Backbone as CSV, one residue per row, in Angstrom:
resi,resn,N_x,N_y,N_z,CA_x,CA_y,CA_z,C_x,C_y,C_z
1,UNK,-3.316,-33.131,50.973,-3.547,-32.524,49.673,-2.272,-31.816,49.224
2,UNK,-1.752,-32.079,48.009,-0.524,-31.408,47.569,-0.770,-29.938,47.271
3,UNK,0.289,-29.150,47.411,0.217,-27.736,47.038,0.164,-27.625,45.524
4,UNK,-0.177,-26.454,45.024,-0.229,-26.237,43.571,1.111,-26.588,42.964
5,UNK,1.104,-27.372,41.906,2.345,-27.777,41.251,2.986,-28.975,41.911
6,UNK,2.330,-29.532,42.927,2.899,-30.660,43.653,2.212,-31.953,43.296
7,UNK,2.682,-33.028,43.912,2.090,-34.333,43.695,2.230,-35.131,44.977
8,UNK,1.435,-36.160,45.123,1.502,-37.018,46.299,2.150,-38.332,45.910
9,UNK,3.077,-38.801,46.744,3.713,-40.095,46.571,3.279,-40.933,47.755
10,UNK,2.550,-42.024,47.505,2.002,-42.829,48.591,2.546,-44.243,48.529
11,UNK,2.840,-44.781,49.718,3.246,-46.161,49.872,2.395,-46.706,51.011
12,UNK,1.402,-47.491,50.674,0.456,-47.949,51.689,-0.328,-46.770,52.226
13,UNK,-0.373,-46.636,53.561,-1.115,-45.548,54.189,-0.262,-44.303,54.380
14,UNK,1.027,-44.387,54.032,1.937,-43.268,54.237,2.102,-42.481,52.937
15,UNK,1.852,-41.181,53.003,1.963,-40.342,51.816,2.939,-39.210,52.057
16,UNK,3.646,-38.837,51.013,4.609,-37.748,51.057,4.227,-36.749,49.975
17,UNK,4.112,-35.495,50.357,3.776,-34.454,49.397,5.059,-33.947,48.766
18,UNK,5.124,-33.927,47.451,6.306,-33.460,46.725,5.948,-32.198,45.957
19,UNK,6.753,-31.163,46.101,6.557,-29.945,45.334,7.563,-29.976,44.196
20,UNK,7.074,-30.008,42.971,7.929,-30.094,41.795,8.146,-28.714,41.216
21,UNK,9.359,-28.442,40.760,9.624,-27.181,40.072,8.941,-27.217,38.728
22,UNK,8.176,-26.189,38.444,7.474,-26.177,37.172,8.378,-25.595,36.095
23,UNK,8.473,-26.282,34.956,9.292,-25.750,33.867,8.637,-24.527,33.252
24,UNK,9.445,-23.695,32.660,8.928,-22.533,31.950,8.493,-23.019,30.575
25,UNK,7.297,-22.713,30.189,6.759,-23.162,28.911,7.389,-22.382,27.755
26,UNK,7.593,-23.066,26.632,8.198,-22.442,25.456,7.137,-21.689,24.661
27,UNK,6.687,-20.594,25.208,5.702,-19.754,24.531,6.253,-18.338,24.506
28,UNK,5.423,-17.410,24.149,5.844,-16.018,24.089,5.661,-15.339,25.446
29,UNK,5.789,-16.115,26.526,5.526,-15.550,27.840,6.720,-14.767,28.367
30,UNK,6.405,-13.831,29.231,7.437,-13.072,29.931,7.625,-13.704,31.297
31,UNK,8.872,-13.773,31.744,9.211,-14.445,32.988,10.149,-13.557,33.784
32,UNK,9.880,-13.406,35.081,10.804,-12.690,35.960,11.913,-13.653,36.359
33,UNK,13.156,-13.217,36.184,14.321,-14.047,36.496,15.340,-13.243,37.290
34,UNK,16.255,-13.951,37.926,17.452,-13.318,38.450,18.432,-13.285,37.289
35,UNK,18.928,-12.113,36.942,19.820,-11.949,35.803,21.203,-11.596,36.310
36,UNK,22.191,-12.408,35.930,23.588,-12.163,36.289,24.438,-12.361,35.041
37,UNK,25.735,-12.132,35.191,26.659,-12.204,34.059,27.913,-12.961,34.454
38,UNK,28.492,-13.703,33.489,29.745,-14.425,33.735,30.667,-14.286,32.537
39,UNK,31.962,-14.536,32.759,32.931,-14.339,31.680,33.863,-15.535,31.484
40,UNK,33.556,-16.668,32.097,34.415,-17.838,31.933,34.398,-18.305,30.485
41,UNK,35.534,-18.727,30.014,35.623,-19.256,28.649,35.741,-20.767,28.722
42,UNK,35.162,-21.441,27.749,35.252,-22.894,27.746,34.070,-23.538,27.067
43,UNK,33.868,-24.822,27.385,32.815,-25.626,26.779,31.558,-25.524,27.637
44,UNK,30.433,-25.322,26.979,29.153,-25.216,27.682,28.584,-26.607,27.977
45,UNK,27.552,-26.650,28.783,26.847,-27.880,29.121,26.348,-28.590,27.861
46,UNK,25.952,-27.811,26.859,25.413,-28.389,25.619,26.511,-28.813,24.640
47,UNK,27.780,-28.536,24.987,28.891,-28.966,24.142,29.480,-27.886,23.260
48,UNK,28.886,-26.708,23.226,29.413,-25.600,22.426,30.424,-24.789,23.217
49,UNK,30.802,-23.653,22.691,31.745,-22.756,23.355,31.000,-21.567,23.964
50,UNK,31.501,-21.083,25.092,30.949,-19.853,25.642,31.278,-18.721,24.682
51,UNK,30.449,-17.709,24.662,30.678,-16.576,23.777,29.429,-15.720,23.690
52,UNK,29.459,-14.713,22.828,28.311,-13.820,22.676,27.037,-14.595,22.371
53,UNK,25.951,-14.223,23.043,24.667,-14.871,22.810,24.419,-16.128,23.623
54,UNK,25.383,-16.510,24.468,25.253,-17.723,25.278,24.845,-17.341,26.699
55,UNK,23.963,-18.157,27.276,23.565,-17.956,28.668,23.554,-19.300,29.389
56,UNK,23.918,-19.258,30.666,23.741,-20.406,31.548,22.394,-20.194,32.220
57,UNK,21.504,-21.170,32.096,20.143,-21.016,32.606,19.826,-22.123,33.600
58,UNK,18.958,-21.800,34.542,18.504,-22.804,35.498,17.747,-23.899,34.759
59,UNK,17.507,-25.004,35.467,16.842,-26.149,34.851,15.382,-25.887,34.515
60,UNK,14.830,-24.742,34.906,13.470,-24.387,34.504,13.392,-24.101,33.007
61,UNK,14.535,-23.812,32.389,14.592,-23.507,30.962,15.252,-24.668,30.229
62,UNK,14.622,-25.135,29.165,15.194,-26.211,28.362,16.421,-25.707,27.619
63,UNK,17.370,-26.599,27.365,18.525,-26.241,26.551,18.032,-25.760,25.193
64,UNK,18.613,-24.684,24.712,18.233,-24.130,23.414,17.171,-23.052,23.483
65,UNK,16.551,-22.860,24.662,15.544,-21.808,24.795,16.181,-20.455,24.517
66,UNK,15.510,-19.656,23.684,15.998,-18.306,23.385,15.228,-17.303,24.226
67,UNK,15.969,-16.365,24.820,15.374,-15.360,25.703,15.742,-13.968,25.232
68,UNK,14.757,-13.078,25.199,15.021,-11.671,24.892,15.164,-10.941,26.212
69,UNK,16.339,-10.318,26.416,16.636,-9.576,27.637,15.993,-8.191,27.567
70,UNK,15.919,-7.491,28.696,15.300,-6.158,28.701,15.922,-5.167,27.711
71,UNK,17.218,-5.323,27.398,17.867,-4.399,26.456,17.672,-4.804,24.997
72,UNK,16.895,-5.892,24.755,16.631,-6.348,23.392,17.551,-7.443,22.903
73,UNK,18.637,-7.694,23.591,19.567,-8.766,23.222,18.874,-10.110,23.354
74,UNK,19.120,-11.018,22.406,18.580,-12.372,22.488,19.732,-13.320,22.789
75,UNK,19.543,-14.142,23.832,20.541,-15.138,24.207,19.896,-16.517,24.152
76,UNK,20.746,-17.543,24.055,20.264,-18.929,24.002,20.792,-19.682,25.218
77,UNK,19.918,-20.435,25.873,20.316,-21.248,27.026,21.125,-22.443,26.524
78,UNK,22.439,-22.377,26.681,23.323,-23.444,26.217,24.205,-23.972,27.341
79,UNK,24.066,-23.405,28.534,24.944,-23.770,29.645,24.106,-23.907,30.905
80,UNK,24.660,-24.567,31.897,24.069,-24.675,33.232,25.102,-24.139,34.205
81,UNK,24.657,-23.836,35.408,25.581,-23.372,36.435,25.244,-24.044,37.747
82,UNK,26.238,-24.485,38.476,26.029,-25.193,39.731,25.300,-24.370,40.773
83,UNK,25.502,-23.058,40.779,24.894,-22.219,41.793,23.635,-21.502,41.358
84,UNK,23.069,-21.908,40.235,21.881,-21.217,39.733,20.622,-21.730,40.417
85,UNK,19.851,-20.804,40.986,18.563,-21.168,41.564,17.509,-21.175,40.474
86,UNK,16.269,-21.440,40.859,15.171,-21.473,39.899,15.016,-20.112,39.215
87,UNK,14.719,-20.160,37.921,14.504,-18.951,37.105,15.671,-17.974,37.214
88,UNK,16.846,-18.500,36.933,18.081,-17.713,36.966,18.724,-17.801,35.585
89,UNK,19.131,-16.657,35.051,19.805,-16.584,33.752,21.121,-15.862,33.952
90,UNK,22.220,-16.520,33.582,23.575,-16.000,33.736,24.137,-15.805,32.325
91,UNK,24.259,-14.574,31.881,24.615,-14.242,30.497,26.122,-14.100,30.356
92,UNK,26.686,-14.695,29.292,28.123,-14.585,29.048,28.460,-13.185,28.535
93,UNK,29.526,-12.601,29.091,30.076,-11.329,28.616,31.587,-11.496,28.450
94,UNK,32.215,-10.581,27.744,33.614,-10.725,27.351,34.635,-10.588,28.477
95,UNK,34.295,-9.913,29.570,35.303,-9.720,30.622,34.686,-9.775,32.015
96,UNK,35.520,-10.101,32.969,35.123,-10.122,34.373,34.643,-8.736,34.799
97,UNK,35.345,-7.700,34.364,34.976,-6.321,34.713,33.566,-5.979,34.224
98,UNK,33.247,-6.418,33.004,31.909,-6.164,32.475,30.854,-6.918,33.283
99,UNK,31.162,-8.156,33.661,30.226,-8.943,34.477,29.951,-8.249,35.806
100,UNK,30.991,-7.744,36.453,30.836,-7.045,37.735,30.049,-5.750,37.534
101,UNK,30.359,-5.021,36.467,29.675,-3.753,36.187,28.173,-3.961,35.980
102,UNK,27.811,-5.026,35.266,26.392,-5.277,34.990,25.641,-5.788,36.219
103,UNK,26.329,-6.490,37.099,25.757,-6.879,38.384,24.746,-8.001,38.371
104,UNK,23.890,-7.965,39.378,22.857,-8.985,39.607,21.554,-8.253,39.922
105,UNK,20.491,-8.618,39.241,19.214,-7.957,39.484,18.072,-8.834,38.969
106,UNK,16.864,-8.490,39.354,15.672,-9.162,38.851,15.221,-8.435,37.593
107,UNK,14.906,-9.211,36.559,14.490,-8.626,35.285,13.425,-9.508,34.653
108,UNK,12.695,-8.926,33.730,11.701,-9.681,32.974,12.297,-10.000,31.612
109,UNK,12.322,-11.298,31.276,12.794,-11.749,29.957,11.613,-12.353,29.218
110,UNK,11.719,-12.382,27.896,10.654,-12.945,27.066,11.201,-14.156,26.327
111,UNK,10.451,-15.251,26.359,10.842,-16.444,25.612,10.538,-16.196,24.144
112,UNK,11.534,-16.456,23.290,11.432,-16.173,21.857,11.209,-17.494,21.105
113,UNK,10.202,-17.510,20.234,9.931,-18.690,19.410,11.065,-18.894,18.409
114,UNK,11.345,-20.135,18.016,12.423,-20.408,17.057,12.278,-19.664,15.733
115,UNK,11.051,-19.431,15.277,10.869,-18.760,13.977,11.060,-17.250,14.032
116,UNK,11.262,-16.695,15.219,11.444,-15.226,15.330,12.887,-14.841,15.124
């Protein structure tokens, strides 16, 4: 029997249980994430430029998802990061020093609807 969120893949009498990462739904839900900061400049995964309002998000978040951070700032998932685990949001800031100062912590973010 697969675990919650999983599925069974069977070939003849042999079955393999697969646990799939569940995507975060695009609703007004609040999600606990690992929140970090980065300051690299360049082209994002989506083809835009890094800058204010840009975040690198784990694959649980669709490109373009808008998130409201605990301080009220709204960022858009426009980048990916090789070292990002599930439910991880890495927010762009202007300097390395600011990224270090803000650190790494668990926070609750809210998914923002496009019309907001």
